[in-house]
C-alpha positions in Angstrom: 129.7 178.7 7.6 126.9 180.6 9.3 124.7 179.0 12.2 121.1 179.0 11.7 119.7 182.0 13.9 116.8 180.5 16.4 115.4 183.0 18.6 113.7 180.3 20.9 117.0 179.1 22.5 118.8 182.4 22.3 120.0 183.7 25.7 119.1 187.3 25.8 119.8 189.3 28.8 116.2 189.6 29.6 115.7 185.8 29.7 119.0 185.4 31.7 117.9 187.9 34.3 114.1 186.1 34.4 116.0 182.7 34.9 118.5 183.6 37.8 115.5 185.5 39.6 113.3 182.4 39.4 116.3 180.4 40.9 117.0 183.2 43.8 113.1 182.8 44.6 113.6 179.2 44.7 116.7 179.1 47.1 114.9 181.7 49.4 112.0 179.2 49.5 114.2 175.9 50.2 115.9 178.0 52.6 112.7 179.1 54.4 111.8 175.5 54.6 115.5 174.1 55.9 115.0 176.6 58.8 111.9 175.6 59.7 113.1 172.0 59.7 116.4 172.7 61.7 114.1 174.7 64.4 111.9 171.0 64.5 115.1 169.0 64.9 116.9 171.5 67.3 113.4 171.3 69.9 113.3 167.5 69.2 117.0 167.3 70.5 116.1 169.4 73.4 113.1 167.3 74.5 115.3 163.9 73.8 118.2 165.3 76.3 116.2 166.1 79.2 115.1 162.5 79.8 118.4 161.1 79.1 120.0 163.6 82.0 117.4 162.1 84.4 118.3 158.4 83.5 122.3 159.1 84.1 121.5 159.7 87.6 121.7 156.1 88.4 119.6 153.6 90.7 117.6 155.6 93.1 117.8 152.5 96.2 120.2 150.6 97.6 118.7 147.2 97.1 119.4 148.3 93.2 122.6 148.9 93.9 123.4 145.9 95.8 121.7 143.6 93.2 123.9 145.5 90.4 126.8 144.7 92.6 126.1 140.8 92.8 125.6 140.4 89.2 128.9 142.1 88.8 130.9 140.1 91.2 129.0 137.3 89.6 130.1 138.0 86.5 133.6 138.5 87.4 133.6 135.1 89.2 132.7 133.8 85.4 135.5 135.4 83.9 138.0 134.6 86.0 136.6 130.7 85.8 136.9 130.9 82.0 140.4 132.5 82.3 141.4 129.3 84.4 140.0 126.9 81.9 141.7 128.5 79.2 145.1 128.5 80.6 144.8 124.8 81.8 143.8 123.8 78.1 147.1 126.0 77.0 149.2 124.1 79.5 147.7 120.8 78.0 148.4 121.8 74.6 152.0 122.9 75.3 152.5 119.3 76.9 150.9 117.1 74.0 153.1 119.1 71.5 156.1 118.5 73.3 
């Protein structure tokens, strides 16, 4: 049985060559667009790193340091108080379970 001959869907070398050239042009276009986007992203990342470095230097004066130390000390006191309450509750629970 023979298939019908359709010239519209035939893959001639000329049509394959034209289609591959079209795909090559499209790939080049998207490559240029991607390169421009990457350049912009790299510049944004470089500008984002500069302010971050200045904020990593820490507090500038001693008053801020003392305030932070006081906050840390009070937080540590709260944690130790909570741990002592928890240990008392565990001890009471152990006595009740006996």
